PyMOL commands that place a pseudoatom at each C-alpha (Angstrom):
pseudoatom trace, name=CA, resn=UNK, resi=1, chain=A, elem=C, hetatm=0, pos=[18.301, -6.471, 4.257]
pseudoatom trace, name=CA, resn=UNK, resi=2, chain=A, elem=C, hetatm=0, pos=[18.623, -9.428, 2.296]
pseudoatom trace, name=CA, resn=UNK, resi=3, chain=A, elem=C, hetatm=0, pos=[16.339, -11.467, 4.651]
pseudoatom trace, name=CA, resn=UNK, resi=4, chain=A, elem=C, hetatm=0, pos=[13.441, -8.815, 4.473]
pseudoatom trace, name=CA, resn=UNK, resi=5, chain=A, elem=C, hetatm=0, pos=[13.654, -9.187, 0.453]
pseudoatom trace, name=CA, resn=UNK, resi=6, chain=A, elem=C, hetatm=0, pos=[13.465, -13.045, 0.792]
pseudoatom trace, name=CA, resn=UNK, resi=7, chain=A, elem=C, hetatm=0, pos=[10.404, -12.738, 3.194]
pseudoatom trace, name=CA, resn=UNK, resi=8, chain=A, elem=C, hetatm=0, pos=[8.592, -10.160, 0.905]
pseudoatom trace, name=CA, resn=UNK, resi=9, chain=A, elem=C, hetatm=0, pos=[9.064, -12.424, -2.093]
pseudoatom trace, name=CA, resn=UNK, resi=10, chain=A, elem=C, hetatm=0, pos=[7.962, -15.573, -0.272]
pseudoatom trace, name=CA, resn=UNK, resi=11, chain=A, elem=C, hetatm=0, pos=[5.011, -13.786, 0.839]
pseudoatom trace, name=CA, resn=UNK, resi=12, chain=A, elem=C, hetatm=0, pos=[4.190, -12.499, -2.530]
pseudoatom trace, name=CA, resn=UNK, resi=13, chain=A, elem=C, hetatm=0, pos=[4.388, -15.956, -4.126]
pseudoatom trace, name=CA, resn=UNK, resi=14, chain=A, elem=C, hetatm=0, pos=[2.080, -17.515, -1.388]
pseudoatom trace, name=CA, resn=UNK, resi=15, chain=A, elem=C, hetatm=0, pos=[-0.499, -14.575, -2.143]
pseudoatom trace, name=CA, resn=UNK, resi=16, chain=A, elem=C, hetatm=0, pos=[-0.241, -15.413, -5.756]
pseudoatom trace, name=CA, resn=UNK, resi=17, chain=A, elem=C, hetatm=0, pos=[-0.958, -19.243, -5.443]
pseudoatom trace, name=CA, resn=UNK, resi=18, chain=A, elem=C, hetatm=0, pos=[-4.463, -18.205, -4.415]
pseudoatom trace, name=CA, resn=UNK, resi=19, chain=A, elem=C, hetatm=0, pos=[-7.057, -17.869, -6.888]
pseudoatom trace, name=CA, resn=UNK, resi=20, chain=A, elem=C, hetatm=0, pos=[-8.371, -14.449, -5.696]
pseudoatom trace, name=CA, resn=UNK, resi=21, chain=A, elem=C, hetatm=0, pos=[-8.328, -11.186, -7.682]
pseudoatom trace, name=CA, resn=UNK, resi=22, chain=A, elem=C, hetatm=0, pos=[-5.094, -9.223, -7.188]
pseudoatom trace, name=CA, resn=UNK, resi=23, chain=A, elem=C, hetatm=0, pos=[-3.556, -6.236, -8.751]
pseudoatom trace, name=CA, resn=UNK, resi=24, chain=A, elem=C, hetatm=0, pos=[0.068, -5.124, -9.083]
pseudoatom trace, name=CA, resn=UNK, resi=25, chain=A, elem=C, hetatm=0, pos=[1.409, -1.648, -9.981]
pseudoatom trace, name=CA, resn=UNK, resi=26, chain=A, elem=C, hetatm=0, pos=[3.172, 1.768, -8.940]
pseudoatom trace, name=CA, resn=UNK, resi=27, chain=A, elem=C, hetatm=0, pos=[2.101, 4.380, -6.504]
pseudoatom trace, name=CA, resn=UNK, resi=28, chain=A, elem=C, hetatm=0, pos=[3.465, 7.751, -6.540]
pseudoatom trace, name=CA, resn=UNK, resi=29, chain=A, elem=C, hetatm=0, pos=[3.372, 10.287, -3.671]
pseudoatom trace, name=CA, resn=UNK, resi=30, chain=A, elem=C, hetatm=0, pos=[6.020, 11.579, -1.610]
pseudoatom trace, name=CA, resn=UNK, resi=31, chain=A, elem=C, hetatm=0, pos=[8.351, 8.852, -3.269]
pseudoatom trace, name=CA, resn=UNK, resi=32, chain=A, elem=C, hetatm=0, pos=[7.597, 5.773, -5.447]
pseudoatom trace, name=CA, resn=UNK, resi=33, chain=A, elem=C, hetatm=0, pos=[6.634, 2.586, -4.439]
pseudoatom trace, name=CA, resn=UNK, resi=34, chain=A, elem=C, hetatm=0, pos=[5.409, -0.971, -5.970]
pseudoatom trace, name=CA, resn=UNK, resi=35, chain=A, elem=C, hetatm=0, pos=[2.021, -1.799, -4.841]
pseudoatom trace, name=CA, resn=UNK, resi=36, chain=A, elem=C, hetatm=0, pos=[0.521, -5.484, -4.615]
pseudoatom trace, name=CA, resn=UNK, resi=37, chain=A, elem=C, hetatm=0, pos=[-3.164, -6.066, -3.480]
pseudoatom trace, name=CA, resn=UNK, resi=38, chain=A, elem=C, hetatm=0, pos=[-4.605, -9.156, -2.785]
pseudoatom trace, name=CA, resn=UNK, resi=39, chain=A, elem=C, hetatm=0, pos=[-8.435, -9.641, -1.952]
pseudoatom trace, name=CA, resn=UNK, resi=40, chain=A, elem=C, hetatm=0, pos=[-9.028, -11.690, 1.320]
pseudoatom trace, name=CA, resn=UNK, resi=41, chain=A, elem=C, hetatm=0, pos=[-12.644, -11.864, 2.037]
pseudoatom trace, name=CA, resn=UNK, resi=42, chain=A, elem=C, hetatm=0, pos=[-15.511, -10.588, 0.321]
pseudoatom trace, name=CA, resn=UNK, resi=43, chain=A, elem=C, hetatm=0, pos=[-14.276, -7.606, -1.206]
pseudoatom trace, name=CA, resn=UNK, resi=44, chain=A, elem=C, hetatm=0, pos=[-11.771, -6.769, 1.769]
pseudoatom trace, name=CA, resn=UNK, resi=45, chain=A, elem=C, hetatm=0, pos=[-7.966, -6.444, 0.263]
pseudoatom trace, name=CA, resn=UNK, resi=46, chain=A, elem=C, hetatm=0, pos=[-4.445, -6.321, 1.874]
pseudoatom trace, name=CA, resn=UNK, resi=47, chain=A, elem=C, hetatm=0, pos=[-2.033, -4.270, 0.210]
pseudoatom trace, name=CA, resn=UNK, resi=48, chain=A, elem=C, hetatm=0, pos=[1.645, -4.322, 0.532]
pseudoatom trace, name=CA, resn=UNK, resi=49, chain=A, elem=C, hetatm=0, pos=[4.158, -1.694, -0.934]
pseudoatom trace, name=CA, resn=UNK, resi=50, chain=A, elem=C, hetatm=0, pos=[7.947, -1.485, -1.154]
pseudoatom trace, name=CA, resn=UNK, resi=51, chain=A, elem=C, hetatm=0, pos=[9.320, 1.769, -2.176]
pseudoatom trace, name=CA, resn=UNK, resi=52, chain=A, elem=C, hetatm=0, pos=[11.493, 4.787, -1.616]
pseudoatom trace, name=CA, resn=UNK, resi=53, chain=A, elem=C, hetatm=0, pos=[9.946, 6.976, 0.672]
pseudoatom trace, name=CA, resn=UNK, resi=54, chain=A, elem=C, hetatm=0, pos=[11.103, 10.703, 0.082]
pseudoatom trace, name=CA, resn=UNK, resi=55, chain=A, elem=C, hetatm=0, pos=[13.407, 9.016, -2.401]
pseudoatom trace, name=CA, resn=UNK, resi=56, chain=A, elem=C, hetatm=0, pos=[15.951, 8.151, 0.099]
pseudoatom trace, name=CA, resn=UNK, resi=57, chain=A, elem=C, hetatm=0, pos=[14.822, 5.446, 2.348]
pseudoatom trace, name=CA, resn=UNK, resi=58, chain=A, elem=C, hetatm=0, pos=[13.476, 2.001, 1.713]
pseudoatom trace, name=CA, resn=UNK, resi=59, chain=A, elem=C, hetatm=0, pos=[9.857, 1.594, 3.146]
pseudoatom trace, name=CA, resn=UNK, resi=60, chain=A, elem=C, hetatm=0, pos=[7.900, -1.389, 3.517]
pseudoatom trace, name=CA, resn=UNK, resi=61, chain=A, elem=C, hetatm=0, pos=[4.203, -0.771, 4.439]
pseudoatom trace, name=CA, resn=UNK, resi=62, chain=A, elem=C, hetatm=0, pos=[0.987, -3.334, 4.868]
pseudoatom trace, name=CA, resn=UNK, resi=63, chain=A, elem=C, hetatm=0, pos=[-2.356, -2.346, 5.184]
pseudoatom trace, name=CA, resn=UNK, resi=64, chain=A, elem=C, hetatm=0, pos=[-5.733, -4.407, 5.657]
pseudoatom trace, name=CA, resn=UNK, resi=65, chain=A, elem=C, hetatm=0, pos=[-8.360, -2.226, 3.677]
pseudoatom trace, name=CA, resn=UNK, resi=66, chain=A, elem=C, hetatm=0, pos=[-12.170, -2.830, 4.245]
pseudoatom trace, name=CA, resn=UNK, resi=67, chain=A, elem=C, hetatm=0, pos=[-14.129, -1.871, 1.018]
pseudoatom trace, name=CA, resn=UNK, resi=68, chain=A, elem=C, hetatm=0, pos=[-16.715, 0.514, 2.461]
pseudoatom trace, name=CA, resn=UNK, resi=69, chain=A, elem=C, hetatm=0, pos=[-18.708, 1.515, -0.379]
pseudoatom trace, name=CA, resn=UNK, resi=70, chain=A, elem=C, hetatm=0, pos=[-19.009, 0.385, -4.327]
pseudoatom trace, name=CA, resn=UNK, resi=71, chain=A, elem=C, hetatm=0, pos=[-21.269, 3.369, -5.655]
pseudoatom trace, name=CA, resn=UNK, resi=72, chain=A, elem=C, hetatm=0, pos=[-22.731, 2.758, -9.038]
pseudoatom trace, name=CA, resn=UNK, resi=73, chain=A, elem=C, hetatm=0, pos=[-21.750, 6.065, -10.723]
pseudoatom trace, name=CA, resn=UNK, resi=74, chain=A, elem=C, hetatm=0, pos=[-20.904, 4.585, -14.210]
pseudoatom trace, name=CA, resn=UNK, resi=75, chain=A, elem=C, hetatm=0, pos=[-22.105, 1.797, -16.573]
pseudoatom trace, name=CA, resn=UNK, resi=76, chain=A, elem=C, hetatm=0, pos=[-18.991, 0.580, -17.128]
pseudoatom trace, name=CA, resn=UNK, resi=77, chain=A, elem=C, hetatm=0, pos=[-15.977, 0.082, -14.709]
pseudoatom trace, name=CA, resn=UNK, resi=78, chain=A, elem=C, hetatm=0, pos=[-16.509, -0.217, -10.863]
pseudoatom trace, name=CA, resn=UNK, resi=79, chain=A, elem=C, hetatm=0, pos=[-15.848, 2.774, -8.169]
pseudoatom trace, name=CA, resn=UNK, resi=80, chain=A, elem=C, hetatm=0, pos=[-14.786, 1.643, -4.511]
pseudoatom trace, name=CA, resn=UNK, resi=81, chain=A, elem=C, hetatm=0, pos=[-14.227, 3.562, -1.272]
pseudoatom trace, name=CA, resn=UNK, resi=82, chain=A, elem=C, hetatm=0, pos=[-11.716, 1.812, 1.079]
pseudoatom trace, name=CA, resn=UNK, resi=83, chain=A, elem=C, hetatm=0, pos=[-10.051, 1.942, 4.393]
pseudoatom trace, name=CA, resn=UNK, resi=84, chain=A, elem=C, hetatm=0, pos=[-7.897, 0.513, 6.853]
pseudoatom trace, name=CA, resn=UNK, resi=85, chain=A, elem=C, hetatm=0, pos=[-5.456, -0.013, 9.695]
pseudoatom trace, name=CA, resn=UNK, resi=86, chain=A, elem=C, hetatm=0, pos=[-1.438, -1.173, 8.851]
pseudoatom trace, name=CA, resn=UNK, resi=87, chain=A, elem=C, hetatm=0, pos=[2.126, -1.069, 9.667]
pseudoatom trace, name=CA, resn=UNK, resi=88, chain=A, elem=C, hetatm=0, pos=[5.263, 0.591, 8.432]
pseudoatom trace, name=CA, resn=UNK, resi=89, chain=A, elem=C, hetatm=0, pos=[9.133, 0.022, 8.616]
pseudoatom trace, name=CA, resn=UNK, resi=90, chain=A, elem=C, hetatm=0, pos=[11.695, 2.118, 6.914]
pseudoatom trace, name=CA, resn=UNK, resi=91, chain=A, elem=C, hetatm=0, pos=[15.448, 1.869, 6.443]
pseudoatom trace, name=CA, resn=UNK, resi=92, chain=A, elem=C, hetatm=0, pos=[17.895, 4.459, 5.268]
pseudoatom trace, name=CA, resn=UNK, resi=93, chain=A, elem=C, hetatm=0, pos=[19.401, 7.567, 7.087]
pseudoatom trace, name=CA, resn=UNK, resi=94, chain=A, elem=C, hetatm=0, pos=[17.099, 6.318, 9.926]
pseudoatom trace, name=CA, resn=UNK, resi=95, chain=A, elem=C, hetatm=0, pos=[15.433, 3.178, 10.765]
pseudoatom trace, name=CA, resn=UNK, resi=96, chain=A, elem=C, hetatm=0, pos=[11.857, 3.845, 11.636]
pseudoatom trace, name=CA, resn=UNK, resi=97, chain=A, elem=C, hetatm=0, pos=[8.660, 1.685, 12.841]
pseudoatom trace, name=CA, resn=UNK, resi=98, chain=A, elem=C, hetatm=0, pos=[4.993, 2.981, 12.601]
pseudoatom trace, name=CA, resn=UNK, resi=99, chain=A, elem=C, hetatm=0, pos=[1.165, 2.335, 12.867]
pseudoatom trace, name=CA, resn=UNK, resi=100, chain=A, elem=C, hetatm=0, pos=[0.180, 3.528, 9.551]
pseudoatom trace, name=CA, resn=UNK, resi=101, chain=A, elem=C, hetatm=0, pos=[-3.772, 3.698, 7.921]
pseudoatom trace, name=CA, resn=UNK, resi=102, chain=A, elem=C, hetatm=0, pos=[-5.128, 4.148, 4.469]
pseudoatom trace, name=CA, resn=UNK, resi=103, chain=A, elem=C, hetatm=0, pos=[-8.020, 5.502, 3.121]
pseudoatom trace, name=CA, resn=UNK, resi=104, chain=A, elem=C, hetatm=0, pos=[-8.961, 5.884, -0.539]
pseudoatom trace, name=CA, resn=UNK, resi=105, chain=A, elem=C, hetatm=0, pos=[-11.082, 5.999, -3.727]
pseudoatom trace, name=CA, resn=UNK, resi=106, chain=A, elem=C, hetatm=0, pos=[-10.408, 3.406, -6.621]
pseudoatom trace, name=CA, resn=UNK, resi=107, chain=A, elem=C, hetatm=0, pos=[-11.576, 3.260, -10.168]
pseudoatom trace, name=CA, resn=UNK, resi=108, chain=A, elem=C, hetatm=0, pos=[-11.573, -0.360, -11.974]
pseudoatom trace, name=CA, resn=UNK, resi=109, chain=A, elem=C, hetatm=0, pos=[-12.107, -0.091, -15.903]
pseudoatom trace, name=CA, resn=UNK, resi=110, chain=A, elem=C, hetatm=0, pos=[-13.794, -2.592, -17.849]
pseudoatom trace, name=CA, resn=UNK, resi=111, chain=A, elem=C, hetatm=0, pos=[-10.426, -3.758, -18.979]
pseudoatom trace, name=CA, resn=UNK, resi=112, chain=A, elem=C, hetatm=0, pos=[-7.758, -4.793, -16.283]
pseudoatom trace, name=CA, resn=UNK, resi=113, chain=A, elem=C, hetatm=0, pos=[-6.369, -1.172, -15.067]
pseudoatom trace, name=CA, resn=UNK, resi=114, chain=A, elem=C, hetatm=0, pos=[-7.017, 0.237, -11.981]
pseudoatom trace, name=CA, resn=UNK, resi=115, chain=A, elem=C, hetatm=0, pos=[-6.195, 3.765, -10.925]
pseudoatom trace, name=CA, resn=UNK, resi=116, chain=A, elem=C, hetatm=0, pos=[-6.565, 5.012, -7.123]
pseudoatom trace, name=CA, resn=UNK, resi=117, chain=A, elem=C, hetatm=0, pos=[-6.010, 8.132, -4.708]
pseudoatom trace, name=CA, resn=UNK, resi=118, chain=A, elem=C, hetatm=0, pos=[-5.510, 7.622, -1.191]
pseudoatom trace, name=CA, resn=UNK, resi=119, chain=A, elem=C, hetatm=0, pos=[-4.019, 9.150, 1.859]
pseudoatom trace, name=CA, resn=UNK, resi=120, chain=A, elem=C, hetatm=0, pos=[-1.678, 7.232, 4.036]
pseudoatom trace, name=CA, resn=UNK, resi=121, chain=A, elem=C, hetatm=0, pos=[-1.442, 8.598, 7.608]
pseudoatom trace, name=CA, resn=UNK, resi=122, chain=A, elem=C, hetatm=0, pos=[1.408, 7.512, 9.778]
pseudoatom trace, name=CA, resn=UNK, resi=123, chain=A, elem=C, hetatm=0, pos=[2.456, 7.629, 13.294]
pseudoatom trace, name=CA, resn=UNK, resi=124, chain=A, elem=C, hetatm=0, pos=[6.005, 6.327, 14.233]
pseudoatom trace, name=CA, resn=UNK, resi=125, chain=A, elem=C, hetatm=0, pos=[9.143, 6.343, 15.919]
pseudoatom trace, name=CA, resn=UNK, resi=126, chain=A, elem=C, hetatm=0, pos=[12.454, 6.844, 14.149]
pseudoatom trace, name=CA, resn=UNK, resi=127, chain=A, elem=C, hetatm=0, pos=[16.170, 6.099, 15.294]
pseudoatom trace, name=CA, resn=UNK, resi=128, chain=A, elem=C, hetatm=0, pos=[19.564, 7.533, 13.908]
pseudoatom trace, name=CA, resn=UNK, resi=129, chain=A, elem=C, hetatm=0, pos=[22.922, 8.262, 14.886]
pseudoatom trace, name=CA, resn=UNK, resi=130, chain=A, elem=C, hetatm=0, pos=[21.835, 11.596, 15.864]
pseudoatom trace, name=CA, resn=UNK, resi=131, chain=A, elem=C, hetatm=0, pos=[19.078, 10.076, 18.543]
pseudoatom trace, name=CA, resn=UNK, resi=132, chain=A, elem=C, hetatm=0, pos=[15.578, 9.210, 18.562]
pseudoatom trace, name=CA, resn=UNK, resi=133, chain=A, elem=C, hetatm=0, pos=[12.444, 10.993, 17.986]
pseudoatom trace, name=CA, resn=UNK, resi=134, chain=A, elem=C, hetatm=0, pos=[8.619, 10.554, 16.965]
pseudoatom trace, name=CA, resn=UNK, resi=135, chain=A, elem=C, hetatm=0, pos=[7.289, 11.479, 13.357]
pseudoatom trace, name=CA, resn=UNK, resi=136, chain=A, elem=C, hetatm=0, pos=[3.865, 11.740, 11.949]
pseudoatom trace, name=CA, resn=UNK, resi=137, chain=A, elem=C, hetatm=0, pos=[2.780, 12.273, 8.188]
pseudoatom trace, name=CA, resn=UNK, resi=138, chain=A, elem=C, hetatm=0, pos=[-0.165, 12.453, 5.944]
pseudoatom trace, name=CA, resn=UNK, resi=139, chain=A, elem=C, hetatm=0, pos=[1.101, 11.384, 2.248]
pseudoatom trace, name=CA, resn=UNK, resi=140, chain=A, elem=C, hetatm=0, pos=[-1.292, 11.613, -0.623]
pseudoatom trace, name=CA, resn=UNK, resi=141, chain=A, elem=C, hetatm=0, pos=[-0.728, 8.748, -3.342]
pseudoatom trace, name=CA, resn=UNK, resi=142, chain=A, elem=C, hetatm=0, pos=[-1.902, 8.061, -6.770]
pseudoatom trace, name=CA, resn=UNK, resi=143, chain=A, elem=C, hetatm=0, pos=[-1.699, 4.497, -7.804]
pseudoatom trace, name=CA, resn=UNK, resi=144, chain=A, elem=C, hetatm=0, pos=[-1.852, 2.792, -11.419]
pseudoatom trace, name=CA, resn=UNK, resi=145, chain=A, elem=C, hetatm=0, pos=[-2.191, -1.295, -11.085]
pseudoatom trace, name=CA, resn=UNK, resi=146, chain=A, elem=C, hetatm=0, pos=[-2.797, -3.816, -13.662]
pseudoatom trace, name=CA, resn=UNK, resi=147, chain=A, elem=C, hetatm=0, pos=[-5.743, -5.929, -12.087]
pseudoatom trace, name=CA, resn=UNK, resi=148, chain=A, elem=C, hetatm=0, pos=[-5.872, -9.611, -12.508]
for i in range(1, 148): cmd.bond("trace and resi %d" % i, "trace and resi %d" % (i + 1))
show_as sticks, trace
zoom trace
C-alpha cells in the first residue's frame, strides 16, 4: 500500500511539472474521491482519482478522456462533453481489477472553478477470501475542482 501511495505521489508531481492546464478537487458518487485532471494534447485530458468506493475500499482509477464537444451555451465560462477509457484497482474487503470508462459534462466558470457530472461504467474481477467473481457497475459522480 505504501508503494502504491509513493508511485501515485511521484506521478502527480511529474504531471504538475508540465505547464499544462490542470484541475484538482473532489468527486462524490457511491463514495468520495480526490480527483486530478491534467490536459495532455489539445483538449484531451488524463484524470486520476483516489478514493473510498462504497466508503469501504480504497480505489484508484485513471481514465484518458477525449473532449468531444465544447458547445457555446453561455457568454461566460466554458462547457465540455468528454468520454474515455481507463482502468481501476481496488483494495479493501476484496481486491479488484477493472476496465473502466467515463462519459461526462463539465462547466468551467470564468473564475477557476469547475463543476462536472459524469458516469463511470466499470467491468472487472474481484478476489476475496470467500472466492473470485465478476462485477460491473455504473456510478454517477458530481465533481468540484479548482482549475489552474
